[in-house]
N, C-alpha and C positions, 0 to 999 in steps of 0.2 A: 907515395905519395900521400903525408898528413891531412887529411880533408877537413873542412870546417863542417861537414855534415856525411854521412858513411851510414845509408839505409840498409846497404847490403850487408855491411857488419853488424847488425841486429842480431839476438838470437834468434834461433831455429824454431823454438816453441811458441814466439811472438808472430815471425811468416806466417807458421801453420795455422794460428788461431785467428788473425785476418784474412787468409784462404777462407776459412771454415767460416768466418763473420760472413763473406762476401758469399759464398754458395749458400748461407741459409735465407738472404735476401733473394736471391736468384729464385730459387727454389721456392718462396713465399709467396711470391707472383702479386707483391705489392709492393710500390719503388718510392713514394712519396707520403710523410706524413702518414706515419703508419706506426708501430707496435716499439719498431727503433729506436725511431726519435723518440716516440713518451721514454721511453727505457733510459736511455743516455741523460733525457731532459731532469730525469727523476736522481738519476744519478750524479751529476754534474752538480747539479743543486745541493745534495747531500754534501759533497765534497767540498762546496764554497760557504757550507751553511746559509745557502740562501731559501727562501721560501718559493722563489718560481725561477725555472728556466726555459729559457726560449732557444729552441735550433733555428738559426740562419743559414742564409747561403755564405755569409765571409764577415770579417770583423770589423770590417769598415760598414757594412751595410748595418751591424751589431751599433756604431756607436749612433749612425743616423737614426736609426728606427727607438734607439735610447731618447735623443732629442729630441724627436718629431712626437713622444710617446708623453715627452713633458711639457709640449706645446708651444717647444721653442722653433721659430721660423724665422721668417722675415722681418725686419725691423730688430731684430736681437742678435747682441754679442756674446760670443761665447771664447774665453780667454782660453788659451793654450800653448804650448810650448814649438817652438821651431827646430827642436833635435826631437825628431820622429819620421817614421814613414809617413808617404804624402797622404796616405791612405786616411789620419786622422785628421787633418785639415780639408779633405778634400768632404769627408762625410758632411763634416759641420758647412759648407757650403755646398753641397747635395739638400741638406735639411731646411737650407732658404735662409741662413744664419750667417751672422759674418764674423768671422776668425778674428782675432785679434790676439798678436803674439808679445809673450812676455819672456824673458831672458832664464837662462838657467844656473844652476849652483855650479860653478867651476871643478869642484872635488867632486860633484857624483855625476853632472850631466842633467840632472833631473829638475823640474820645472823649480824656479824659485819665487817661494813666499812673498818675498817683499816685492819684485818686479810684478807678479801678481795683481799686490793692492796696489801696484802704479797706475795698472792699466784700466783699475775699473773705472765703470761709466753709470749713468742712469740706466744705460741701455744694457748692460753686463747680466745676462742670465744664468750663465753656467760657466766652469771651471770643468772644459776636459784633462783631466790628469792623467799623463801619460807614465806608466811602473817602466819606464826604459832600462832595458835590457836584465829585467828579470827583477827587481829591486821596488822595493816599497820605505819609504821614509818617512819620517815627523806626519803620520796620520793624524792624529791630534789634530796636529796646526791646520791642516787643510781642514778638516769637519770643522773647526771650530771658526775658520777665514770666512768659509762659506756658510756656515749658520748667519755669521755675524752679519752677513752682508744680504743676507736674504736671496742667494742664489743658489743653483743645485748643483753638484758635484757628479763629475760623471767619469769612473773609470775607466781608462784603455787599458784595458786588464791582456795585450795581445802577447806580451811576454813574461805575463808574471803568474802563468799557471799552478796555483799552488802555494805561492810566495803567502807571509802572512805576518801582522806586528799584533803584538797580543794576542796572540790566538784567533786573530781575527785573520780571514785569507780575503786576498786580493778580491775587489767587487762589492765587497760588505761594508764600505765605510759611507760610500754616496747612494744617489739615488736610484744607481744603475751601474751594474759594470758589464764592460762589452770582452768579447773575447774571439779570437782568433784560433782556428785551429788550421790553418796552411800547415804542409808538412813538415816544414824547419822549426816548426813550435815544440816547446817543449812534451804538449799534447797535442799532435797534428793527424789529421786521416792521408788520405791518399789521394788527395786535391784540396778544393777550398771548403773551407765551411766555417760556421762560427756561433755565437750563443750572448744572449743577454741574459745577465740574472738578477733580480731585485726582491727586494722586500713588501713591496709593495703593490697590493691585490691589483689594484686600477692600473698601475701600467706594466704589470705580465700584461691582464688581459687587453688593454689596447695595442701591446707590441705581439700580441699573438694574434690578433687581427690586420695589423699593418703588413707583418709580414705575408700574408697570405693576400694580397689585393684589396685590403680594406674591409677583409670578408666576415661580416658576424654569423651570417650558416648560410650554406651552399645559396649563391645567385642573390644575396643578401649584401650590398657592400654600403655602408653606413660612413667608411671613410675613405681618401684616396692613398690607396696603400701601396704596396709594390709586390714583386714576388722573387719571393728573400726565403727561402725554404731549406733547412740543413737536408739534404737526402738520406734517404733510409739506408743506404749502402756505406754512405760516409759515418750514418750514428753510430751503425753495424763496427764498423773501424776501432772508434772511436771506445767505444764498448770494451773491444779487446784489448786495446792500448790504455785505457783507465788504468785497471789494475797493474800495471808495467809502473806508473808515474811515480810514487814515492821512490821507489828504488831509481829510477832514471836519475830525480832529483837528487837523491843521496850521491850517487855518482858524481857528478857535477859539482856538488857542491866539493867533494873529496879533491878534484880535479881545481876549484879556484883554491881551497886551502894551500895546495902544493903549489901554484902560480904565486900565491902571495907571499907566501914563504920563501920559495925560491930563484925569483927574478929579482937582481939585484937592482937599486936605483943605478942610476947612470944616466943611460941616452934615452932608457924608457923609463916613464913613471905610470903608477898605479892609481887607478881610485879610491879614495875613502872606501873605507871596508864600512859592511851593513851594521847598522847600532845593535840587531838584536842578529842571532844566527839564524832564525825562521825566514828573518825583512827579505833575503838574496836567494833567486834561485837558478841564477845564471843563464839565462837564455843566451847571452853573451858575455865573454870577459875580455873586454875593453881597456887596452893599453893606450898609453900616449906617447906619440914621437915628435919631437919637431923636424926630424928628417925621416917622414912616414915613408917615403916611395921606397928610400934606402933601405929601410927597416924591413918591407913587404919583399924587394927581391932579397935579400940576405935571407929570408925564412924561405920563399920559394929555392932558391939554391939549393939550401938545407932537405928541400923534398915537404917545405911545411907549408901549407894553405892559409890565405892571410885575408883578410875583406874591409871593406869600410862600411861601417854603419853611423852614421850616413855622410856624405862628401860632400853634399850642398844642403845647408840649412833653408827649411820652408821660405825665408824669405827671400830667398837668393834665386827661387825656383819663378821660370818669366809669369805664370798665372798670379805671383802671390806678391811681387814686389810693391802693389800699394798697399796694400795691406798696412793697418793699425798696428803699432808697436809701443812697447815700453817708451815711456818721452825720453830716458837715460840710455835707449839704444840695446843692444843684444850681440855687445860683444864679447860676450862669453862663450854662446852660440856660434859666433863667428870663429873664434880662435879653437873650440872644440873640435869644430867640424875639419879645419886644418892637419888635426895631430891624432885624432881617434883610430885606432888597429883592431880590427876584432881578430883574434889567436883561436883556433880549435878547442872548444869546449863541450864536445859531445859525450852520451856515456858509451860510447861504442870505444872510449881511446882506452888503449893500454897502458900500463907503466910506464914500460919503456918509451911509448909515443908521448906521454906526459915530459920526463926526464929528457926526451928529444926537443918538446918545445924549450922548455926552460933552458937547455943549454944554448940552442940558436939564438933565444931572445938576448942570453946573460953575453954570448959572444959578437952582436952588433955593437 
């Protein structure tokens, strides 16, 4: 079976490096907020071109902490996309703010700026921009839109590790960027993990306190914080995996290029290509099919795993049916959610695996 993710197929050298990293933490006797977290935070900040990086428990917490550090909470509205993992909207709700859903661009599945503009009200304080599937697009417009409206831009970078626009890395366009290091991410650890990056010293300092019970120094709590700390062992694993990120990203792009050139238009359609080569890191390679269930069954019969990200848009999730939304509706997200299919695009795929996927898709 050609899997969506194949951790067992990763290089033995990387596996040994991760074992050594875990052993280093165990032998150190220090497991929370120590030198491993500090080292990874410094390395990830440098990789993202950010001044500050705070390791946190997961990507959802990173969004919540970012919003709270910006002073966004009860009475405030935050515009975001319905085509995302539920964690994006849940983080807004946990921060005490009210999510407002804008529609997507059907060509890319990314948040549509025109739809966002229709959602703005005097209560709007921020846009959470999700770099869905690993792609950046129209970042200059997003910066101008938020600046013109006097609202904050927070980037959900859970799927876009290393994606860049005009040489600037995801998370560096807004007030802060939230990363997830869940195992399936382009840079993942062996469990949950996350980080918040920012170029603002005040946000970095406050986020560092909020992740640790709101503590400024031991037993002094000027804020009502939370317990969301990147563990030492996960930081060590991430430091071991970070040197592999560029090569793995290059392989994902090779796979995506093969799919884009090899999959023939027909019953399966492709999304719009990135505007710049560096815009997309292909956390997921997504195609569209009117007869999606048939495609998935066809691929399974050919020994290929496929998944759906995401079959239920946020507005159709039970706790979110009453959320405010674009007055013109969310029809593009509704349509995309019924047709999107993710096919394997991880760096452990062999050339023969890629050929098999292309052949199977074209044979549908």
